[in-house]
Every structure is written in structure tokens, then in C-alpha cells.
C-alpha positions in Angstrom: 26.7 -16.1 10.1 26.8 -12.3 10.3 25.4 -11.3 13.7 24.7 -7.7 12.5 22.1 -8.9 10.0 18.5 -9.4 11.0 17.5 -12.9 9.8 14.0 -14.4 9.7 13.2 -18.1 9.3 10.3 -19.3 7.1 9.2 -22.8 7.9 7.0 -25.4 6.2 6.8 -26.9 2.7 4.2 -24.5 1.2 5.8 -21.3 2.6 9.3 -22.2 1.5 8.1 -23.3 -2.0 6.2 -20.0 -2.4 9.3 -18.1 -1.2 11.5 -19.7 -3.8 9.1 -19.6 -6.7 7.4 -16.3 -6.1 9.2 -14.2 -3.4 6.8 -11.3 -3.7 8.7 -9.5 -0.9 12.0 -9.7 -2.8 13.7 -11.4 0.2 17.3 -12.4 0.1 17.4 -16.2 0.5 20.6 -17.1 2.4 20.0 -20.8 2.7 17.5 -23.6 2.7 17.9 -25.8 5.8 16.7 -29.4 5.5 16.0 -32.1 8.1 17.8 -35.2 6.6 15.0 -37.5 7.8 12.6 -35.8 5.3 15.0 -35.6 2.4 13.1 -38.2 0.3 9.8 -36.5 0.6 8.6 -35.6 -3.0 7.5 -32.1 -2.1 10.8 -31.3 -0.4 12.6 -32.7 -3.5 10.6 -30.2 -5.6 11.8 -27.4 -3.3 15.4 -28.6 -3.5 15.2 -28.7 -7.3 14.0 -25.1 -7.5 16.6 -24.0 -5.0 19.4 -25.6 -7.1 18.2 -23.8 -10.2 18.6 -20.5 -8.4 22.0 -21.5 -6.8 20.6 -21.2 -3.3 22.7 -22.9 -0.7 21.2 -26.1 0.8 22.2 -27.1 4.3 21.4 -30.7 5.5 21.1 -31.3 9.2 20.4 -34.2 11.5 17.0 -34.0 13.3 18.3 -32.7 16.7 20.4 -29.9 15.1 17.5 -29.0 12.7 15.0 -28.8 15.5 17.2 -26.4 17.4 17.1 -24.0 14.5 13.5 -24.4 13.3 12.0 -24.4 16.8 10.3 -27.7 17.8 7.0 -26.0 18.6 6.5 -25.0 15.0 5.5 -27.6 12.4 8.4 -27.0 10.0 7.7 -30.2 8.0 11.4 -30.8 7.9 12.4 -27.6 5.9 13.0 -24.0 6.6 14.7 -21.0 4.9 16.9 -18.3 6.4 16.0 -15.1 4.8 16.1 -11.3 5.0 13.0 -9.3 6.0 10.1 -8.8 3.6 10.6 -5.7 1.4 7.5 -3.6 0.8 6.5 -3.1 -2.8 6.3 0.3 -4.5 2.6 1.2 -5.1 3.4 4.0 -7.7 5.6 1.6 -9.6 2.8 -1.1 -9.5 0.1 1.3 -10.7 2.3 2.7 -13.5 3.2 -0.7 -14.8 -0.3 -2.2 -14.5 -2.0 -1.9 -17.9 -5.1 -4.1 -17.6 -8.4 -3.3 -15.8 -8.6 -6.5 -13.7 -6.7 -5.3 -10.6 -8.0 -6.2 -7.2 -6.4 -4.8 -4.1 -7.2 -4.7 -0.4 -6.7 -1.6 1.8 -6.4 -2.1 5.6 -7.3 0.9 7.6 -5.9 0.3 11.1 -5.9 -3.5 11.3 -3.4 -4.2 14.1 -4.0 -7.8 15.1 -1.3 -10.1 13.7 -3.7 -13.0 13.5 -6.2 -11.1 11.4 -3.5 -9.7 9.2 -2.1 -13.1 8.4 -5.5 -14.5 7.7 -6.4 -11.6 5.4 -3.2 -12.2 3.5 -4.2 -15.8 3.1 -7.7 -14.9 1.9 -6.2 -12.4 -0.5 -4.1 -15.1 -2.1 -6.9 -17.6 -2.1 -9.3 -15.3 -4.1 -6.7 -13.9 -6.4 -6.3 -10.4 -5.0 -2.9 -9.0 -6.1 -1.9 -7.0 -3.1 -2.6 -5.3 0.2 -2.1 -1.6 1.1 -1.3 -0.8 4.7 -0.5 2.5 6.5 2.9 3.1 8.1 1.2 3.8 11.4 -1.6 1.8 13.0 -1.0 -1.5 11.3 0.3 -4.9 12.2 3.9 -5.4 11.3 5.2 -8.0 8.9 7.1 -10.7 10.7 7.7 -14.5 11.0 4.4 -15.0 12.8 2.4 -13.3 10.0 4.2 -15.5 7.5 3.2 -18.6 9.4 -0.4 -17.6 9.9 -0.7 -16.8 6.2 0.6 -20.3 5.4 3.1 -19.0 2.9 0.7 -16.6 1.2 2.8 -13.6 2.3 5.5 -14.7 -0.1 2.9 -14.6 -3.0 1.2 -11.3 -2.2 2.5 -7.7 -2.8 2.3 -5.6 0.4 2.4 -1.8 -0.1 3.0 0.5 2.8 1.8 4.1 2.4 1.9 7.3 4.6 -1.7 8.4 4.1 -4.6 6.0 3.2 -7.0 8.9 2.1 -4.4 10.2 -0.3 -3.7 6.7 -1.6 -7.5 6.1 -2.3 -7.5 9.3 -4.3 -4.6 8.1 -6.4 -6.4 4.8 -6.9 -9.5 6.7 -8.1 -7.3 8.6 -10.5 -6.3 5.2 -11.9 -10.0 4.4 -12.4 -10.3 2.1 -9.3 -13.6 1.7 -7.7 -13.3 1.9 -3.9 -15.5 -0.3 -1.8 -15.6 0.3 2.0 -17.0 -2.0 4.7 -19.1 -1.3 7.7 -21.4 -3.0 10.3 -23.7 0.0 10.3 -26.9 0.0 8.4 -27.9 3.4 6.9 -29.7 4.3 3.7 -26.4 4.8 2.0 -25.1 1.3 2.8 -25.7 -1.6 0.5 -25.9 -5.2 1.6 -23.2 -7.4 0.0 -25.7 -9.4 -2.1 -26.9 -6.1 -3.7 -23.5 -4.9 -4.9 -22.2 -5.4 -8.5 -18.5 -5.1 -8.2 -16.6 -3.2 -11.0 -13.0 -3.7 -11.8 -10.4 -2.5 -11.1 -11.3 -2.3 -7.4 -9.9 -1.7 -4.0 -11.7 -3.1 -0.9 -11.2 -1.2 2.3 -11.3 -3.1 5.6 -11.4 -1.1 8.8 -9.9 -1.7 12.2 -11.0 -4.5 14.6 -12.6 -2.0 17.1 -13.6 1.1 15.2 -13.9 0.1 11.6 -13.0 2.6 8.9 -12.0 6.1 9.9 -14.4 9.0 8.9 -12.2 10.4 6.2 -11.5 7.0 4.7 -15.2 6.1 4.7 -15.9 9.4 2.9 -13.4 8.5 0.3 -15.2 5.3 -0.7 -17.5 5.0 -3.7 -19.7 2.4 -2.2 -20.1 1.2 1.4 -21.1 -2.4 1.9 -22.3 -4.5 4.8 -22.7 -8.3 5.3 -26.3 -9.2 6.2 -26.3 -11.2 9.4 -29.2 -13.3 10.7 -27.8 -14.5 14.1 -27.9 -12.9 17.4 -24.3 -11.7 17.2 -24.3 -8.8 14.8 -20.6 -8.7 14.2 -17.9 -10.5 12.3 -14.1 -10.8 12.8 -12.4 -8.6 10.1 -10.6 -11.6 8.6 -13.8 -13.7 8.4 -15.6 -10.7 6.8 -12.8 -10.4 4.2 -13.1 -14.0 3.2 -16.9 -13.7 2.7 -16.5 -10.5 0.6 -13.6 -11.8 -1.5 -15.5 -15.0 -2.3 -18.4 -12.9 -3.4 -16.2 -10.8 -5.7 -14.7 -13.9 -7.2 -18.1 -15.5 -7.7 -19.4 -12.5 -9.5 -16.4 -12.3 -11.8 -16.6 -16.0 -12.7 -20.3 -15.7 -13.4 -19.8 -12.8 -15.8 -16.9 -14.4 -17.7 
């Protein structure tokens, strides 16, 4: 094993399967590591079949040795993969190749909490959003913990990293994207979620945990939406809010089709 290479370990049946079959981050997969005690599991057999098709090395270890690699405090389910870091996708290339009008993207404006980031990635995958745009500064980093929190969804979702969110929103508008921003504030310009008719292609902007969207990003949005709350606590965690809005988008699309 080359000590000069930065390795990551992806653990668990669903994450490893997503890695082998989708690999949205174009990782190099060095080897699949298997706990021999789980070898007969049908889901693990599916993973091994896909790995062999792609000539990925499979290492079989006794439980004690496997646990020393996969970390016993993580529920690895008897399988993990040694991989390179996630490679960010190229947004210009994606926009130039994309020919249909069904694109759905998320833009994160300053989301720095790893737990929120991982949960948003999972929501994005659950509701068929294709990718997430993050800024190079003021954003949670992609790492093994994010992969675990996303339950493998990171390996299914394109992550784009850009220098300037405002400039990127303008580029999306030039590609006929509708830009929807989110806020907790209620002003005459803000629409409640149940009042919004979403138009594709779209990008949904989620602001930071403490300050929401920045002023310039907010000004770049076509429509600002808010979730109507009836309880005493008039705020939602950003990852929870993303799940509610993404579900609403999917519900509307399915109703119209």
C-alpha cells in the first residue's frame, strides 16, 4: 500500500454497491475488502459479482483483521472499499451535455455542517435531483463521514464545486433554469411552498444554517419560497427543509405527468 496516497474507506452494503455501479465521483477503486463471515450474504454476493465484472481486486479477511481496517464503531455490514477521494464534477461540461429540460439541481450557499450536507445529499438522491453545486469557500468538505451520513447517496450524485455562486446562478439562467431560493422571512415578495408551481429545469438554493442565503444570492433568485410553519418553533433545520421542498417538487411533477 502506497503511503503517499490519500485513501478513503467506504463501508456498508448500499454505499459500496452504489460506488461500484454508479461512482458519480469517479473514484479509483483499489480493492473491495470482505469479512469472510458475511461472504454468503446475497447482497454482498451481488457486490462481488459487479466487482469481478470490473476487475476490481477482492480481499477476504477474517473478522478480527477486517474490523481493524473497517473500524468496529462503524456498521460496515461486513464489506468496505478502499478508494481515492471523490472527484468534483465539471458543471460546464454537464450543462453543455444536458439536452433535456428536466434537470433538477440544488445549490448550497454556505452550508458548512457535515451532518446537514450528508443528509441533503441523501434527500437529493431520494427525490431524483441530479446534482449539488457548492462554493469552494464556506462549504462542508466531502469526506468519509459525509459519505456515511448520506448512506451511499454521495456515490450516486454529481457534486459541482464553483468559485462564485452568483455567477453560477447567472450561467444557469442562461441555460433557461428557474432559480428558487429559500428563506424563513415572510415578506410580500416571498411565496409559501404550497403556492409555488415549479418549472423545469430548476435549481433550488438552500442558505447557510445561521444566516440563510446571502443578499446577492437572494437577489439572483427568480422566486423566493418559505415553508409555512404552525408550531411555536418558527425554524427548520436546512436538511429537513430540503426534504420537504424536494418532496413537494416531486409530487408536483408526478401530478402533472
